[in-house]
gemmi code that builds the backbone of each chain (N, CA, C; Angstrom):
import gemmi

chains = {
    "A": [
        ("GLU", (-2.649, 7.690, 24.044), (-3.308, 8.614, 23.118), (-2.253, 9.423, 22.363)),
        ("ASP", (-2.395, 9.479, 21.063), (-1.445, 10.247, 20.253), (-1.583, 11.741, 20.555)),
        ("LYS", (-0.451, 12.432, 20.610), (-0.531, 13.878, 20.806), (0.666, 14.576, 20.201)),
        ("VAL", (0.430, 15.810, 19.851), (1.454, 16.691, 19.284), (1.395, 17.996, 20.060)),
        ("VAL", (2.527, 18.397, 20.614), (2.567, 19.590, 21.461), (3.556, 20.585, 20.877)),
        ("GLN", (3.078, 21.791, 20.666), (3.944, 22.837, 20.128), (4.218, 23.896, 21.195)),
        ("SER", (5.407, 24.462, 21.118), (5.737, 25.562, 22.029), (6.668, 26.542, 21.326)),
        ("PRO", (6.610, 27.816, 21.697), (5.574, 28.403, 22.546), (4.252, 28.499, 21.796)),
        ("LEU", (3.210, 28.837, 22.488), (1.913, 29.000, 21.820), (1.868, 30.307, 21.044)),
        ("SER", (2.583, 31.303, 21.530), (2.657, 32.556, 20.790), (4.012, 33.201, 21.022)),
        ("LEU", (4.381, 34.037, 20.084), (5.720, 34.612, 20.104), (5.677, 35.941, 19.364)),
        ("VAL", (6.262, 36.958, 19.983), (6.344, 38.270, 19.335), (7.807, 38.642, 19.197)),
        ("VAL", (8.226, 38.951, 17.985), (9.627, 39.313, 17.732), (9.658, 40.550, 16.839)),
        ("HIS", (10.857, 41.062, 16.626), (11.044, 42.179, 15.716), (11.721, 41.709, 14.440)),
        ("GLU", (11.471, 42.428, 13.388), (12.083, 42.080, 12.096), (13.582, 41.900, 12.262)),
        ("GLY", (14.087, 40.872, 11.621), (15.524, 40.595, 11.689), (15.888, 39.565, 12.729)),
        ("ASP", (14.983, 39.323, 13.680), (15.265, 38.313, 14.721), (15.232, 36.912, 14.116)),
        ("THR", (15.853, 35.985, 14.809), (15.774, 34.555, 14.478), (14.886, 33.873, 15.502)),
        ("VAL", (13.990, 33.018, 15.027), (13.083, 32.321, 15.944), (13.197, 30.816, 15.764)),
        ("THR", (12.920, 30.103, 16.847), (12.889, 28.640, 16.820), (11.572, 28.187, 17.408)),
        ("LEU", (10.841, 27.420, 16.616), (9.562, 26.880, 17.058), (9.736, 25.386, 17.326)),
        ("ASN", (9.090, 24.916, 18.376), (9.281, 23.540, 18.813), (8.027, 22.694, 18.637)),
        ("CYS", (8.255, 21.428, 18.358), (7.163, 20.475, 18.218), (7.605, 19.137, 18.794)),
        ("SER", (6.901, 18.650, 19.797), (7.191, 17.319, 20.338), (5.974, 16.438, 20.123)),
        ("TYR", (6.203, 15.145, 20.049), (5.086, 14.262, 19.718), (5.194, 12.918, 20.416)),
        ("GLU", (4.031, 12.328, 20.598), (3.929, 10.938, 21.044), (2.893, 10.296, 20.145)),
        ("VAL", (3.364, 9.540, 19.199), (2.479, 8.977, 18.187), (2.884, 7.539, 17.924)),
        ("THR", (1.919, 6.654, 17.887), (2.219, 5.273, 17.511), (2.309, 5.185, 15.994)),
        ("ASN", (3.150, 4.323, 15.518), (3.283, 4.084, 14.066), (3.561, 5.364, 13.287)),
        ("PHE", (4.595, 6.051, 13.715), (4.996, 7.306, 13.079), (5.358, 7.068, 11.620)),
        ("ARG", (4.892, 8.000, 10.769), (5.293, 7.954, 9.364), (6.084, 9.201, 8.995)),
        ("SER", (5.574, 10.369, 9.336), (6.279, 11.596, 8.961), (5.808, 12.738, 9.843)),
        ("LEU", (6.585, 13.810, 9.839), (6.218, 15.040, 10.536), (6.191, 16.154, 9.502)),
        ("LEU", (5.160, 16.969, 9.579), (4.983, 18.028, 8.595), (4.844, 19.376, 9.294)),
        ("TRP", (5.380, 20.387, 8.662), (5.203, 21.761, 9.120), (4.372, 22.516, 8.089)),
        ("TYR", (3.423, 23.297, 8.605), (2.563, 24.111, 7.766), (2.550, 25.549, 8.300)),
        ("LYS", (2.285, 26.477, 7.384), (2.080, 27.878, 7.746), (0.621, 28.206, 7.479)),
        ("GLN", (-0.037, 28.780, 8.445), (-1.453, 29.099, 8.284), (-1.665, 30.584, 8.462)),
        ("GLU", (-2.051, 31.250, 7.372), (-2.322, 32.679, 7.437), (-3.809, 32.958, 7.372)),
        ("LYS", (-4.560, 32.110, 6.727), (-5.999, 32.277, 6.640), (-6.665, 31.026, 7.189)),
        ("LYS", (-7.587, 30.455, 6.460), (-8.318, 29.323, 7.006), (-7.531, 28.023, 6.971)),
        ("ALA", (-6.785, 27.827, 5.901), (-6.176, 26.511, 5.719), (-4.664, 26.624, 5.643)),
        ("PRO", (-3.962, 25.608, 6.083), (-2.504, 25.662, 6.098), (-1.889, 25.429, 4.730)),
        ("THR", (-0.718, 26.001, 4.542), (0.081, 25.726, 3.355), (1.320, 24.953, 3.783)),
        ("PHE", (1.687, 24.008, 2.956), (2.750, 23.076, 3.284), (4.120, 23.752, 3.281)),
        ("LEU", (4.950, 23.432, 4.276), (6.327, 23.920, 4.334), (7.323, 22.778, 4.153)),
        ("PHE", (7.308, 21.812, 5.070), (8.281, 20.741, 5.050), (7.645, 19.411, 5.438)),
        ("MET", (8.222, 18.348, 4.912), (7.935, 17.012, 5.395), (9.238, 16.380, 5.850)),
        ("LEU", (9.239, 15.808, 7.036), (10.437, 15.207, 7.611), (10.147, 13.756, 7.948)),
        ("THR", (11.018, 12.883, 7.493), (10.842, 11.472, 7.808), (12.075, 10.868, 8.461)),
        ("SER", (13.225, 11.463, 8.265), (14.476, 10.911, 8.779), (15.101, 11.852, 9.798)),
        ("SER", (15.715, 11.278, 10.817), (16.371, 12.077, 11.856), (17.617, 12.743, 11.327)),
        ("GLY", (17.853, 13.948, 11.797), (19.136, 14.601, 11.596), (19.360, 15.217, 10.231)),
        ("ILE", (18.399, 15.109, 9.347), (18.574, 15.683, 8.008), (17.806, 16.997, 7.954)),
        ("GLU", (18.558, 18.090, 7.798), (17.921, 19.398, 7.798), (17.308, 19.684, 6.431)),
        ("LYS", (16.103, 20.221, 6.465), (15.466, 20.675, 5.235), (15.440, 22.202, 5.266)),
        ("LYS", (15.756, 22.808, 4.125), (15.818, 24.260, 4.063), (14.999, 24.781, 2.897)),
        ("SER", (14.401, 25.938, 3.136), (13.711, 26.649, 2.069), (13.855, 28.130, 2.376)),
        ("GLY", (14.790, 28.765, 1.709), (15.036, 30.181, 1.964), (15.500, 30.408, 3.382)),
        ("ARG", (14.741, 31.209, 4.111), (15.114, 31.526, 5.499), (14.553, 30.524, 6.492)),
        ("LEU", (13.812, 29.546, 6.010), (13.225, 28.549, 6.892), (14.014, 27.252, 6.823)),
        ("SER", (14.135, 26.608, 7.964), (14.761, 25.295, 7.998), (14.124, 24.482, 9.107)),
        ("SER", (14.236, 23.161, 8.983), (13.624, 22.293, 9.975), (14.405, 21.005, 10.077)),
        ("ILE", (14.349, 20.392, 11.249), (15.051, 19.151, 11.488), (14.225, 18.296, 12.433)),
        ("LEU", (14.403, 16.983, 12.326), (13.631, 16.023, 13.113), (14.568, 15.169, 13.957)),
        ("ASP", (14.189, 14.909, 15.180), (14.921, 13.991, 16.058), (13.948, 12.887, 16.461)),
        ("LYS", (14.072, 11.731, 15.828), (13.124, 10.645, 16.080), (13.422, 9.894, 17.370)),
        ("LYS", (14.614, 10.107, 17.899), (14.928, 9.467, 19.169), (14.280, 10.225, 20.316)),
        ("GLU", (14.412, 11.562, 20.267), (13.839, 12.402, 21.310), (12.415, 12.837, 20.981)),
        ("LEU", (11.928, 12.485, 19.815), (10.544, 12.745, 19.399), (10.220, 14.238, 19.364)),
        ("PHE", (11.044, 14.973, 18.633), (10.705, 16.384, 18.463), (11.276, 16.896, 17.151)),
        ("SER", (10.768, 18.066, 16.802), (11.259, 18.761, 15.618), (11.304, 20.249, 15.932)),
        ("ILE", (12.187, 20.958, 15.238), (12.217, 22.416, 15.355), (12.097, 23.035, 13.971)),
        ("LEU", (11.505, 24.202, 13.971), (11.413, 25.013, 12.757), (12.119, 26.323, 13.055)),
        ("ASN", (13.136, 26.636, 12.272), (13.871, 27.882, 12.431), (13.517, 28.861, 11.331)),
        ("ILE", (13.385, 30.111, 11.717), (13.200, 31.182, 10.740), (14.245, 32.245, 11.045)),
        ("THR", (15.116, 32.514, 10.103), (16.148, 33.534, 10.293), (15.719, 34.835, 9.628)),
        ("ALA", (16.282, 35.936, 10.127), (16.020, 37.268, 9.544), (14.530, 37.462, 9.286)),
        ("THR", (13.750, 37.315, 10.327), (12.291, 37.347, 10.179), (11.810, 38.642, 9.537)),
        ("GLN", (10.686, 38.511, 8.827), (10.040, 39.641, 8.166), (8.582, 39.682, 8.609)),
        ("THR", (7.939, 40.833, 8.421), (6.542, 40.941, 8.847), (5.664, 39.919, 8.121)),
        ("GLY", (6.041, 39.550, 6.915), (5.288, 38.552, 6.158), (5.374, 37.142, 6.740)),
        ("ASP", (6.261, 36.957, 7.697), (6.344, 35.650, 8.365), (5.289, 35.513, 9.458)),
        ("SER", (4.606, 36.583, 9.776), (3.566, 36.526, 10.798), (2.470, 35.557, 10.373)),
        ("ALA", (2.221, 34.574, 11.204), (1.255, 33.524, 10.876), (1.192, 32.561, 12.051)),
        ("VAL", (0.321, 31.572, 11.923), (0.339, 30.449, 12.853), (1.091, 29.315, 12.168)),
        ("TYR", (2.045, 28.750, 12.858), (2.830, 27.639, 12.316), (2.362, 26.345, 12.978)),
        ("LEU", (1.934, 25.430, 12.128), (1.381, 24.172, 12.610), (2.347, 23.022, 12.365)),
        ("CYS", (2.455, 22.195, 13.371), (3.187, 20.948, 13.246), (2.158, 19.825, 13.206)),
        ("ALA", (2.350, 18.861, 12.343), (1.428, 17.727, 12.248), (2.233, 16.450, 12.089)),
        ("VAL", (1.765, 15.407, 12.726), (2.445, 14.122, 12.634), (1.518, 13.115, 11.986)),
        ("GLU", (2.048, 12.429, 11.002), (1.289, 11.436, 10.257), (1.545, 10.057, 10.863)),
        ("SER", (0.487, 9.358, 11.207), (0.637, 8.015, 11.737), (-0.088, 7.037, 10.832)),
        ("ILE", (0.343, 5.814, 10.892), (-0.232, 4.762, 10.053), (-1.211, 3.963, 10.882)),
        ("VAL", (-2.374, 3.721, 10.336), (-3.344, 2.879, 11.033), (-3.876, 1.841, 10.054)),
        ("TYR", (-4.658, 0.935, 10.552), (-5.295, -0.112, 9.757), (-4.277, -0.855, 8.907)),
        ("GLY", (-3.135, -1.173, 9.496), (-2.129, -1.952, 8.786), (-1.519, -1.232, 7.613)),
        ("GLY", (-1.587, 0.090, 7.635), (-0.970, 0.868, 6.570), (-1.934, 1.310, 5.493)),
        ("SER", (-3.158, 0.857, 5.557), (-4.099, 1.228, 4.506), (-4.696, 2.607, 4.725)),
        ("GLN", (-4.601, 3.103, 5.948), (-5.100, 4.448, 6.209), (-4.144, 5.135, 7.152)),
        ("GLY", (-4.305, 6.443, 7.277), (-3.436, 7.204, 8.166), (-4.200, 8.295, 8.859)),
        ("ASN", (-3.596, 8.795, 9.914), (-4.126, 9.955, 10.610), (-3.096, 11.063, 10.573)),
        ("LEU", (-3.568, 12.274, 10.577), (-2.697, 13.439, 10.653), (-3.110, 14.204, 11.891)),
        ("ILE", (-2.212, 14.216, 12.878), (-2.525, 14.846, 14.156), (-1.813, 16.179, 14.224)),
        ("PHE", (-2.586, 17.234, 14.395), (-2.022, 18.577, 14.415), (-1.761, 19.042, 15.844)),
        ("GLY", (-0.688, 19.804, 16.006), (-0.509, 20.557, 17.236), (-1.407, 21.774, 17.205)),
        ("LYS", (-1.416, 22.509, 18.293), (-2.285, 23.680, 18.370), (-1.703, 24.897, 17.684)),
        ("GLY", (-0.449, 24.796, 17.325), (0.147, 25.887, 16.575), (0.904, 26.864, 17.438)),
        ("THR", (1.834, 27.558, 16.806), (2.532, 28.691, 17.416), (2.180, 29.925, 16.612)),
        ("LYS", (1.620, 30.908, 17.295), (1.278, 32.153, 16.621), (2.467, 33.090, 16.672)),
        ("LEU", (3.029, 33.354, 15.515), (4.205, 34.225, 15.420), (3.784, 35.599, 14.918)),
        ("SER", (4.174, 36.608, 15.650), (3.939, 37.997, 15.232), (5.286, 38.675, 15.068)),
        ("VAL", (5.535, 39.193, 13.879), (6.793, 39.879, 13.609), (6.500, 41.361, 13.449)),
        ("LYS", (7.073, 42.167, 14.340), (6.811, 43.605, 14.333), (7.905, 44.336, 13.556)),
        ("PRO", (7.509, 45.421, 12.858), (8.509, 46.164, 12.064), (9.581, 46.761, 12.971)),
    ],
    "B": [
        ("ASP", (-14.776, -2.020, 9.321), (-14.863, -1.261, 8.087), (-14.171, 0.084, 8.237)),
        ("ALA", (-13.547, 0.516, 7.167), (-12.864, 1.799, 7.196), (-13.877, 2.924, 7.303)),
        ("ASP", (-13.453, 4.001, 8.002), (-14.352, 5.128, 8.206), (-14.339, 6.097, 7.038)),
        ("VAL", (-13.217, 6.159, 6.328), (-13.077, 7.064, 5.183), (-12.707, 6.208, 3.974)),
        ("THR", (-13.541, 6.224, 2.974), (-13.297, 5.423, 1.786), (-13.154, 6.301, 0.554)),
        ("GLN", (-12.311, 5.838, -0.349), (-12.092, 6.558, -1.597), (-12.263, 5.602, -2.768)),
        ("THR", (-12.883, 6.111, -3.823), (-12.999, 5.333, -5.058), (-12.716, 6.226, -6.256)),
        ("PRO", (-12.035, 5.711, -7.268), (-11.374, 4.412, -7.293), (-10.081, 4.436, -6.492)),
        ("ARG", (-9.449, 3.317, -6.315), (-8.161, 3.274, -5.635), (-7.015, 3.530, -6.611)),
        ("ASN", (-7.223, 3.160, -7.832), (-6.226, 3.395, -8.876), (-6.941, 3.787, -10.157)),
        ("ARG", (-6.317, 4.702, -10.903), (-6.940, 5.124, -12.157), (-5.860, 5.581, -13.128)),
        ("ILE", (-5.994, 5.107, -14.345), (-5.145, 5.572, -15.438), (-6.044, 6.253, -16.449)),
        ("THR", (-5.670, 7.454, -16.858), (-6.489, 8.170, -17.826), (-5.595, 8.901, -18.820)),
        ("LYS", (-6.208, 9.518, -19.791), (-5.456, 10.230, -20.818), (-5.631, 11.734, -20.662)),
        ("THR", (-4.666, 12.459, -21.153), (-4.717, 13.917, -21.118), (-6.013, 14.408, -21.757)),
        ("GLY", (-6.662, 15.352, -21.058), (-7.886, 15.941, -21.574), (-9.165, 15.297, -21.079)),
        ("LYS", (-9.068, 14.144, -20.472), (-10.255, 13.454, -19.965), (-10.720, 14.072, -18.649)),
        ("ARG", (-12.018, 13.951, -18.390), (-12.580, 14.395, -17.118), (-12.599, 13.211, -16.150)),
        ("ILE", (-12.133, 13.464, -14.959), (-12.015, 12.415, -13.946), (-12.669, 12.876, -12.649)),
        ("MET", (-13.390, 11.965, -11.990), (-13.945, 12.277, -10.680), (-13.446, 11.259, -9.668)),
        ("LEU", (-12.950, 11.775, -8.559), (-12.536, 10.942, -7.435), (-13.552, 11.156, -6.322)),
        ("GLU", (-13.976, 10.061, -5.716), (-15.021, 10.170, -4.711), (-14.512, 9.809, -3.324)),
        ("CYS", (-15.094, 10.466, -2.350), (-14.740, 10.219, -0.961), (-16.013, 10.140, -0.133)),
        ("SER", (-16.098, 9.111, 0.695), (-17.231, 8.959, 1.594), (-16.727, 8.703, 3.004)),
        ("GLN", (-17.460, 9.200, 3.999), (-17.060, 8.979, 5.400), (-18.267, 8.616, 6.242)),
        ("THR", (-17.998, 7.772, 7.223), (-19.050, 7.361, 8.149), (-18.788, 7.916, 9.544)),
        ("LYS", (-17.898, 8.882, 9.649), (-17.502, 9.403, 10.953), (-18.421, 10.529, 11.426)),
        ("GLY", (-19.253, 11.038, 10.545), (-20.137, 12.123, 10.951), (-19.440, 13.460, 11.113)),
        ("HIS", (-18.271, 13.608, 10.480), (-17.516, 14.851, 10.596), (-18.018, 15.887, 9.597)),
        ("ASP", (-17.944, 17.149, 10.032), (-18.346, 18.232, 9.143), (-17.250, 18.597, 8.151)),
        ("ARG", (-16.002, 18.542, 8.584), (-14.896, 19.018, 7.750), (-14.348, 17.897, 6.889)),
        ("MET", (-14.155, 18.213, 5.615), (-13.548, 17.268, 4.685), (-12.524, 17.991, 3.829)),
        ("TYR", (-11.501, 17.249, 3.419), (-10.360, 17.829, 2.722), (-9.948, 16.936, 1.558)),
        ("TRP", (-9.392, 17.556, 0.525), (-8.706, 16.829, -0.536), (-7.257, 17.319, -0.599)),
        ("TYR", (-6.336, 16.358, -0.561), (-4.907, 16.631, -0.667), (-4.330, 15.852, -1.846)),
        ("ARG", (-3.200, 16.336, -2.333), (-2.408, 15.508, -3.234), (-1.013, 15.362, -2.645)),
        ("GLN", (-0.404, 14.236, -2.928), (0.942, 13.972, -2.453), (1.799, 13.562, -3.629)),
        ("ASP", (2.919, 14.255, -3.773), (3.885, 13.950, -4.807), (5.156, 13.449, -4.152)),
        ("PRO", (5.954, 12.686, -4.856), (7.167, 12.116, -4.256), (8.040, 13.174, -3.610)),
        ("GLY", (8.434, 12.940, -2.359), (9.310, 13.859, -1.657), (8.629, 15.057, -1.050)),
        ("LEU", (7.349, 15.200, -1.324), (6.605, 16.329, -0.775), (5.574, 15.839, 0.225)),
        ("GLY", (5.159, 16.748, 1.085), (4.101, 16.397, 2.016), (2.751, 16.561, 1.363)),
        ("LEU", (1.758, 16.551, 2.180), (0.393, 16.691, 1.694), (0.105, 18.153, 1.388)),
        ("ARG", (-0.337, 18.412, 0.181), (-0.694, 19.779, -0.193), (-2.199, 19.842, -0.424)),
        ("LEU", (-2.787, 20.878, 0.133), (-4.234, 20.976, 0.171), (-4.794, 21.503, -1.142)),
        ("ILE", (-5.780, 20.812, -1.676), (-6.414, 21.214, -2.935), (-7.685, 22.011, -2.645)),
        ("TYR", (-8.605, 21.410, -1.941), (-9.858, 22.045, -1.546), (-10.230, 21.524, -0.163)),
        ("TYR", (-11.039, 22.314, 0.530), (-11.567, 21.861, 1.805), (-12.975, 22.396, 2.012)),
        ("SER", (-13.704, 21.707, 2.849), (-15.100, 22.047, 3.084), (-15.380, 21.920, 4.570)),
        ("PHE", (-15.887, 22.978, 5.182), (-16.182, 22.948, 6.608), (-17.611, 22.507, 6.881)),
        ("ASP", (-18.465, 22.604, 5.917), (-19.775, 21.954, 5.950), (-20.318, 21.966, 4.534)),
        ("VAL", (-21.525, 21.476, 4.360), (-22.056, 21.260, 3.014), (-22.082, 22.562, 2.199)),
        ("LYS", (-22.277, 23.675, 2.860), (-22.402, 24.948, 2.126), (-21.134, 25.786, 2.157)),
        ("ASP", (-20.065, 25.247, 2.690), (-18.830, 26.002, 2.853), (-17.690, 25.253, 2.174)),
        ("ILE", (-17.304, 25.714, 0.986), (-16.231, 25.080, 0.222), (-15.188, 26.142, -0.090)),
        ("ASN", (-13.937, 25.770, 0.078), (-12.854, 26.730, -0.058), (-11.696, 26.145, -0.847)),
        ("LYS", (-11.011, 27.026, -1.548), (-9.827, 26.604, -2.286), (-8.647, 26.459, -1.335)),
        ("GLY", (-7.833, 25.451, -1.607), (-6.588, 25.296, -0.879), (-5.450, 25.921, -1.662)),
        ("GLU", (-4.239, 25.476, -1.389), (-3.080, 26.130, -2.006), (-2.845, 25.740, -3.449)),
        ("ILE", (-3.416, 24.631, -3.919), (-3.163, 24.199, -5.296), (-4.469, 23.808, -5.976)),
        ("SER", (-5.442, 24.696, -6.006), (-6.771, 24.351, -6.511), (-6.907, 24.462, -8.030)),
        ("ASP", (-5.976, 25.125, -8.699), (-6.099, 25.305, -10.153), (-6.162, 23.951, -10.855)),
        ("GLY", (-7.157, 23.808, -11.747), (-7.308, 22.572, -12.504), (-8.205, 21.553, -11.827)),
        ("TYR", (-8.692, 21.901, -10.632), (-9.556, 21.006, -9.858), (-10.866, 21.708, -9.503)),
        ("SER", (-11.898, 20.903, -9.276), (-13.134, 21.405, -8.698), (-13.666, 20.358, -7.742)),
        ("VAL", (-14.580, 20.763, -6.870), (-15.124, 19.824, -5.884), (-16.625, 19.989, -5.780)),
        ("SER", (-17.231, 18.980, -5.186), (-18.656, 19.006, -4.890), (-18.886, 18.317, -3.552)),
        ("ARG", (-19.597, 18.999, -2.660), (-19.952, 18.397, -1.366), (-21.429, 18.035, -1.446)),
        ("GLN", (-21.677, 16.808, -1.841), (-23.051, 16.384, -2.119), (-23.861, 16.200, -0.839)),
        ("ALA", (-23.169, 15.879, 0.234), (-23.817, 15.632, 1.522), (-22.719, 15.714, 2.570)),
        ("GLN", (-23.099, 15.681, 3.824), (-22.072, 15.727, 4.864), (-21.065, 14.591, 4.671)),
        ("ALA", (-21.541, 13.454, 4.201), (-20.688, 12.277, 4.123), (-19.915, 12.149, 2.819)),
        ("LYS", (-20.162, 13.005, 1.848), (-19.560, 12.804, 0.518), (-18.921, 14.090, 0.002)),
        ("PHE", (-17.695, 13.923, -0.506), (-16.931, 15.059, -1.022), (-16.157, 14.571, -2.234)),
        ("SER", (-16.515, 15.082, -3.411), (-15.918, 14.585, -4.653), (-14.946, 15.601, -5.229)),
        ("LEU", (-13.892, 15.100, -5.821), (-12.881, 15.935, -6.475), (-12.898, 15.635, -7.961)),
        ("SER", (-12.960, 16.676, -8.788), (-12.974, 16.503, -10.236), (-11.780, 17.176, -10.885)),
        ("LEU", (-11.254, 16.491, -11.874), (-10.259, 17.081, -12.758), (-10.987, 17.268, -14.091)),
        ("GLU", (-11.274, 18.512, -14.442), (-12.110, 18.771, -15.613), (-11.442, 18.334, -16.913)),
        ("SER", (-10.137, 18.557, -16.978), (-9.377, 18.176, -18.171), (-7.982, 17.771, -17.693)),
        ("ALA", (-7.838, 16.487, -17.434), (-6.614, 16.005, -16.782), (-5.367, 16.287, -17.609)),
        ("ILE", (-4.277, 16.604, -16.897), (-2.978, 16.817, -17.530), (-1.937, 15.973, -16.792)),
        ("PRO", (-0.832, 15.641, -17.467), (0.149, 14.729, -16.856), (0.680, 15.179, -15.500)),
        ("ASN", (0.823, 16.489, -15.257), (1.374, 16.882, -13.952), (0.352, 16.778, -12.813)),
        ("GLN", (-0.822, 16.266, -13.131), (-1.775, 15.919, -12.083), (-1.644, 14.454, -11.659)),
        ("THR", (-0.682, 13.784, -12.226), (-0.350, 12.437, -11.768), (0.165, 12.526, -10.340)),
        ("ALA", (-0.512, 11.851, -9.423), (-0.170, 11.963, -8.002), (-1.002, 10.972, -7.214)),
        ("LEU", (-0.743, 10.968, -5.920), (-1.558, 10.204, -4.977), (-2.502, 11.194, -4.299)),
        ("TYR", (-3.780, 10.934, -4.354), (-4.784, 11.855, -3.827), (-5.401, 11.269, -2.564)),
        ("PHE", (-5.458, 12.102, -1.544), (-6.040, 11.683, -0.272), (-7.222, 12.563, 0.105)),
        ("CYS", (-8.236, 11.918, 0.617), (-9.356, 12.597, 1.237), (-9.192, 12.471, 2.751)),
        ("ALA", (-9.618, 13.481, 3.483), (-9.519, 13.431, 4.938), (-10.742, 14.090, 5.562)),
        ("THR", (-11.018, 13.724, 6.796), (-12.101, 14.341, 7.550), (-11.586, 14.784, 8.915)),
        ("SER", (-12.303, 15.698, 9.524), (-11.923, 16.186, 10.846), (-13.165, 16.644, 11.586)),
        ("ASP", (-13.178, 16.422, 12.905), (-14.299, 16.923, 13.693), (-13.917, 18.167, 14.491)),
        ("PHE", (-12.786, 18.748, 14.180), (-12.405, 20.032, 14.749), (-13.416, 21.069, 14.306)),
        ("PRO", (-13.829, 22.050, 15.115), (-13.365, 22.350, 16.467), (-14.167, 21.692, 17.590)),
        ("ARG", (-14.935, 20.661, 17.265), (-15.619, 19.960, 18.355), (-14.625, 19.326, 19.320)),
        ("THR", (-13.476, 18.968, 18.800), (-12.401, 18.485, 19.660), (-11.363, 19.593, 19.810)),
        ("SER", (-10.606, 19.544, 20.877), (-9.670, 20.635, 21.149), (-8.423, 20.564, 20.277)),
        ("GLN", (-8.098, 19.389, 19.820), (-6.907, 19.230, 18.987), (-7.326, 18.586, 17.678)),
        ("GLU", (-6.961, 19.223, 16.574), (-7.410, 18.691, 15.295), (-6.674, 17.419, 14.937)),
        ("THR", (-7.455, 16.425, 14.593), (-6.911, 15.211, 13.993), (-7.655, 15.000, 12.691)),
        ("GLN", (-6.916, 14.802, 11.635), (-7.535, 14.513, 10.355), (-7.386, 13.027, 10.055)),
        ("TYR", (-8.473, 12.428, 9.633), (-8.522, 11.003, 9.370), (-8.541, 10.793, 7.863)),
        ("PHE", (-7.585, 10.031, 7.388), (-7.382, 9.917, 5.951), (-7.966, 8.646, 5.370)),
        ("GLY", (-8.400, 8.773, 4.140), (-8.752, 7.611, 3.358), (-7.503, 6.911, 2.856)),
        ("PRO", (-7.668, 5.813, 2.142), (-6.528, 5.016, 1.691), (-5.795, 5.608, 0.497)),
        ("GLY", (-6.365, 6.621, -0.122), (-5.700, 7.251, -1.253), (-6.167, 6.713, -2.596)),
        ("THR", (-6.052, 7.564, -3.601), (-6.316, 7.182, -4.987), (-5.066, 7.507, -5.786)),
        ("ARG", (-4.529, 6.500, -6.429), (-3.341, 6.715, -7.258), (-3.787, 7.008, -8.677)),
        ("LEU", (-3.483, 8.201, -9.151), (-3.920, 8.634, -10.481), (-2.725, 8.817, -11.392)),
        ("LEU", (-2.815, 8.223, -12.574), (-1.784, 8.377, -13.604), (-2.434, 8.996, -14.834)),
        ("VAL", (-1.920, 10.132, -15.249), (-2.426, 10.807, -16.443), (-1.382, 10.678, -17.545)),
        ("LEU", (-1.764, 10.031, -18.625), (-0.824, 9.796, -19.722), (-0.874, 10.892, -20.765)),
    ],
}
model = gemmi.Model(1)
for chain_id, residues in chains.items():
    chain = gemmi.Chain(chain_id)
    for i, (resn, *xyz) in enumerate(residues, 1):
        res = gemmi.Residue()
        res.name, res.seqid = resn, gemmi.SeqId(i, " ")
        for name, pos in zip(("N", "CA", "C"), xyz):
            atom = gemmi.Atom()
            atom.name, atom.element = name, gemmi.Element(name[0])
            atom.pos, atom.b_iso = gemmi.Position(*pos), 0.0
            res.add_atom(atom)
        chain.add_residue(res)
    model.add_chain(chain)
structure = gemmi.Structure()
structure.add_model(model)
structure.setup_entities()
């Protein structure tokens, strides 16, 4: 059974701290791993990772994928209160010979950044 | 047979034309989503619907509208297509929160080219 596991489930830090969020997966026919930030009902896209060892960066956020060990991390440096959200990891798998796909979400890490 | 179908699979249109993309599902899921995918980017959410009477904007809803005609059908419209709406469009369904871990099931995609 395909699964995506995120850790920790929740995290409380103070502004200026650096945090690392973890995502491990067991998915057949892996295509990509995606990170999303969810502040309200629906997630907003952060990163898509398809290749091992290539870091993607956007401002204070960065992420990397290890396809051998089947995990990814999301780093946030110099955290701000606006970073408070649930961070979702999702893994895209290919089914039906490539004609369709599934997106399997982890349960998320709830990050709270205190002033 | 595929559980999530999209029509058309490919479409070429001209700037200013109205276009409708259709999505049907036989999975009996309440939640349906429309995403677009551009080269090098992950899936970005356009609109989502948690049931027939609950429709919400995603992160890139400008220039798009949707209609949830029934539990099984969710249509995406481009009222006046523009070239930067050229993309691959995916419909997805989910039975979350009936299941503990969200999995979204994707259709095969519609490739849209706006000239």
